[in-house]
SEMAR-560385 format. One record per residue (C-alpha): residue number from 1; z negated, y, x. Coordinates in Angstrom, 3 decimals. Last residue first. Layout:
BEGIN
{pos:NUM; pz:Z; py:Y; px:X}
...
// end
This chain:
BEGIN
{pos:165; pz:-19.870; py:10.679; px:-6.693}
{pos:164; pz:-20.113; py:11.771; px:-10.799}
{pos:163; pz:-18.767; py:15.095; px:-11.145}
{pos:162; pz:-15.913; py:13.739; px:-12.915}
{pos:161; pz:-16.831; py:10.598; px:-15.429}
{pos:160; pz:-16.122; py:7.551; px:-13.483}
{pos:159; pz:-13.836; py:4.526; px:-15.050}
{pos:158; pz:-17.023; py:1.985; px:-16.378}
{pos:157; pz:-16.674; py:-1.558; px:-15.370}
{pos:156; pz:-16.916; py:-4.382; px:-16.837}
{pos:155; pz:-17.109; py:-7.513; px:-14.516}
{pos:154; pz:-15.808; py:-11.054; px:-15.071}
{pos:153; pz:-17.112; py:-14.077; px:-13.288}
{pos:152; pz:-15.056; py:-16.221; px:-11.204}
{pos:151; pz:-16.281; py:-17.335; px:-8.378}
{pos:150; pz:-14.493; py:-14.445; px:-6.224}
{pos:149; pz:-14.838; py:-11.732; px:-8.311}
{pos:148; pz:-13.232; py:-10.757; px:-11.555}
{pos:147; pz:-12.600; py:-6.928; px:-12.215}
{pos:146; pz:-12.659; py:-5.297; px:-15.650}
{pos:145; pz:-11.825; py:-2.178; px:-16.164}
{pos:144; pz:-13.219; py:1.024; px:-18.368}
{pos:143; pz:-11.932; py:4.029; px:-20.137}
{pos:142; pz:-7.873; py:3.562; px:-20.802}
{pos:141; pz:-7.860; py:0.133; px:-21.003}
{pos:140; pz:-6.866; py:-2.064; px:-17.060}
{pos:139; pz:-7.828; py:-5.560; px:-17.259}
{pos:138; pz:-7.755; py:-8.015; px:-14.322}
{pos:137; pz:-7.722; py:-6.287; px:-11.137}
{pos:136; pz:-9.127; py:-9.916; px:-8.915}
{pos:135; pz:-12.056; py:-9.614; px:-6.431}
{pos:134; pz:-11.618; py:-11.291; px:-2.754}
{pos:133; pz:-13.258; py:-8.017; px:-0.866}
{pos:132; pz:-10.506; py:-5.787; px:-0.649}
{pos:131; pz:-9.228; py:-5.991; px:-4.251}
{pos:130; pz:-6.294; py:-8.302; px:-5.372}
{pos:129; pz:-4.412; py:-7.442; px:-6.694}
{pos:128; pz:-3.685; py:-8.990; px:-10.421}
{pos:127; pz:-3.409; py:-5.718; px:-12.119}
{pos:126; pz:-2.687; py:-3.565; px:-9.725}
{pos:125; pz:-4.999; py:-1.439; px:-7.265}
{pos:124; pz:-4.298; py:2.228; px:-5.917}
{pos:123; pz:-7.282; py:2.200; px:-3.437}
{pos:122; pz:-9.698; py:5.207; px:-3.454}
{pos:121; pz:-12.317; py:2.426; px:-3.675}
{pos:120; pz:-11.127; py:1.716; px:-7.314}
{pos:119; pz:-7.780; py:3.331; px:-8.607}
{pos:118; pz:-6.084; py:1.376; px:-11.130}
{pos:117; pz:-3.031; py:0.133; px:-12.524}
{pos:116; pz:-1.274; py:-0.207; px:-15.394}
{pos:115; pz:2.291; py:-1.582; px:-15.659}
{pos:114; pz:3.925; py:-2.690; px:-19.227}
{pos:113; pz:4.259; py:0.664; px:-20.393}
{pos:112; pz:3.386; py:3.296; px:-17.790}
{pos:111; pz:-1.080; py:2.657; px:-17.819}
{pos:110; pz:-2.939; py:4.373; px:-14.830}
{pos:109; pz:-6.239; py:3.920; px:-14.689}
{pos:108; pz:-8.395; py:6.570; px:-12.299}
{pos:107; pz:-11.800; py:7.349; px:-10.262}
{pos:106; pz:-12.834; py:3.705; px:-10.471}
{pos:105; pz:-15.939; py:2.684; px:-7.926}
{pos:104; pz:-16.228; py:-0.641; px:-7.376}
{pos:103; pz:-19.014; py:-2.432; px:-5.584}
{pos:102; pz:-22.235; py:0.051; px:-6.994}
{pos:101; pz:-21.195; py:0.108; px:-10.371}
{pos:100; pz:-20.460; py:-3.770; px:-10.078}
{pos:99; pz:-23.911; py:-5.058; px:-9.262}
{pos:98; pz:-26.073; py:-4.325; px:-5.969}
{pos:97; pz:-28.427; py:-5.967; px:-5.385}
{pos:96; pz:-31.806; py:-4.961; px:-3.509}
{pos:95; pz:-32.614; py:-5.641; px:0.171}
{pos:94; pz:-36.051; py:-5.600; px:-0.123}
{pos:93; pz:-38.007; py:-3.501; px:2.362}
{pos:92; pz:-39.857; py:-4.761; px:4.995}
{pos:91; pz:-37.993; py:-3.608; px:8.373}
{pos:90; pz:-37.295; py:-0.122; px:7.282}
{pos:89; pz:-33.290; py:0.073; px:6.721}
{pos:88; pz:-31.110; py:1.266; px:9.392}
{pos:87; pz:-29.860; py:4.444; px:8.248}
{pos:86; pz:-25.584; py:4.678; px:9.262}
{pos:85; pz:-24.345; py:6.789; px:12.708}
{pos:84; pz:-21.635; py:9.101; px:11.286}
{pos:83; pz:-18.334; py:7.798; px:13.326}
{pos:82; pz:-16.515; py:10.979; px:15.304}
{pos:81; pz:-12.755; py:11.444; px:12.876}
{pos:80; pz:-9.651; py:10.503; px:14.285}
{pos:79; pz:-7.208; py:13.697; px:14.711}
{pos:78; pz:-4.187; py:13.903; px:12.404}
{pos:77; pz:-6.172; py:14.082; px:9.295}
{pos:76; pz:-3.491; py:15.280; px:5.721}
{pos:75; pz:-3.162; py:11.431; px:4.922}
{pos:74; pz:-6.392; py:11.692; px:4.111}
{pos:73; pz:-8.312; py:8.335; px:2.135}
{pos:72; pz:-7.363; py:6.537; px:5.301}
{pos:71; pz:-9.874; py:7.401; px:7.563}
{pos:70; pz:-9.974; py:7.954; px:10.365}
{pos:69; pz:-11.948; py:6.303; px:12.980}
{pos:68; pz:-13.904; py:6.766; px:16.058}
{pos:67; pz:-16.109; py:5.250; px:18.313}
{pos:66; pz:-13.815; py:4.168; px:20.329}
{pos:65; pz:-12.683; py:7.157; px:21.225}
{pos:64; pz:-8.931; py:8.544; px:19.781}
{pos:63; pz:-7.230; py:10.155; px:22.826}
{pos:62; pz:-7.397; py:14.068; px:21.794}
{pos:61; pz:-3.655; py:14.803; px:22.899}
{pos:60; pz:-3.930; py:19.098; px:24.845}
{pos:59; pz:-0.211; py:20.288; px:24.752}
{pos:58; pz:-0.180; py:22.234; px:21.842}
{pos:57; pz:-3.390; py:24.484; px:23.251}
{pos:56; pz:-1.689; py:25.592; px:26.584}
{pos:55; pz:0.987; py:27.155; px:24.723}
{pos:54; pz:5.063; py:26.638; px:25.740}
{pos:53; pz:6.233; py:28.291; px:28.292}
{pos:52; pz:9.008; py:30.946; px:27.475}
{pos:51; pz:6.062; py:33.715; px:27.266}
{pos:50; pz:5.576; py:34.249; px:30.712}
{pos:49; pz:9.376; py:34.971; px:31.830}
{pos:48; pz:9.149; py:38.384; px:29.044}
{pos:47; pz:8.905; py:40.302; px:32.606}
{pos:46; pz:12.162; py:39.225; px:33.936}
{pos:45; pz:14.240; py:39.379; px:31.356}
{pos:44; pz:15.303; py:43.447; px:32.027}
{pos:43; pz:17.382; py:43.826; px:29.077}
{pos:42; pz:20.918; py:44.850; px:31.316}
{pos:41; pz:22.300; py:47.946; px:29.675}
{pos:40; pz:25.498; py:46.439; px:27.592}
{pos:39; pz:28.444; py:47.999; px:29.679}
{pos:38; pz:30.396; py:51.714; px:29.123}
{pos:37; pz:33.727; py:51.727; px:27.924}
{pos:36; pz:33.403; py:53.037; px:24.338}
{pos:35; pz:36.661; py:53.577; px:23.205}
{pos:34; pz:37.923; py:56.996; px:21.667}
{pos:33; pz:39.262; py:57.467; px:18.725}
{pos:32; pz:43.134; py:59.502; px:18.855}
{pos:31; pz:44.695; py:56.845; px:16.537}
{pos:30; pz:42.726; py:54.765; px:14.056}
{pos:29; pz:41.292; py:51.365; px:16.592}
{pos:28; pz:42.417; py:48.351; px:14.782}
{pos:27; pz:42.987; py:47.519; px:11.423}
{pos:26; pz:46.117; py:48.898; px:11.235}
{pos:25; pz:47.533; py:46.534; px:13.251}
{pos:24; pz:46.066; py:43.764; px:11.795}
{pos:23; pz:47.822; py:44.960; px:8.119}
{pos:22; pz:51.203; py:45.775; px:9.278}
{pos:21; pz:51.393; py:42.091; px:11.494}
{pos:20; pz:50.459; py:40.458; px:7.967}
{pos:19; pz:52.558; py:42.282; px:5.851}
{pos:18; pz:55.547; py:41.020; px:8.229}
{pos:17; pz:53.924; py:37.503; px:8.340}
{pos:16; pz:54.093; py:37.726; px:4.264}
{pos:15; pz:57.479; py:39.601; px:3.878}
{pos:14; pz:58.653; py:37.170; px:6.411}
{pos:13; pz:57.267; py:33.603; px:4.172}
{pos:12; pz:59.122; py:35.331; px:1.382}
{pos:11; pz:62.562; py:35.713; px:2.901}
{pos:10; pz:61.533; py:31.780; px:3.951}
{pos:9; pz:61.154; py:31.469; px:0.189}
{pos:8; pz:63.831; py:32.834; px:-1.482}
{pos:7; pz:66.299; py:31.187; px:1.289}
{pos:6; pz:65.365; py:27.955; px:0.960}
{pos:5; pz:64.853; py:28.688; px:-2.961}
{pos:4; pz:68.281; py:29.756; px:-2.916}
{pos:3; pz:69.456; py:26.850; px:-0.755}
{pos:2; pz:67.766; py:24.188; px:-3.407}
{pos:1; pz:70.737; py:25.945; px:-6.701}
// end
């Protein structure tokens, strides 16, 4: 019985090979059709050579100068920005003390389960993390945060309303 199956498989394979050869030959050039023997025209590519070199503005790199800064809050800005001159106060003017609203600007609060954070001065700060001035974020609520300064004094800072700042 195994010999009979092997013979049938061999015959089926032979039929498949013959059908493939016949199909391949019939897909060739139809009888009586003329085959074009003309060569492909030479496209004069020499006239396109000036367009293959890189553009001049893509090779120019602007070195960062000593007086330039790159803002941290704009991830899409790659070139340094010129430093803006600060206005100097008058000599007889008294420096006024800054309150917590001027020191910390809270733009939004984020609360997800037990994780709470706030955007303070355009930096994401989680509860317990230090701020650049040494103070710590201690509490985050929907409309305000509590920041504890280095002396241990707690300051409540309201979230900035849209259009205020």
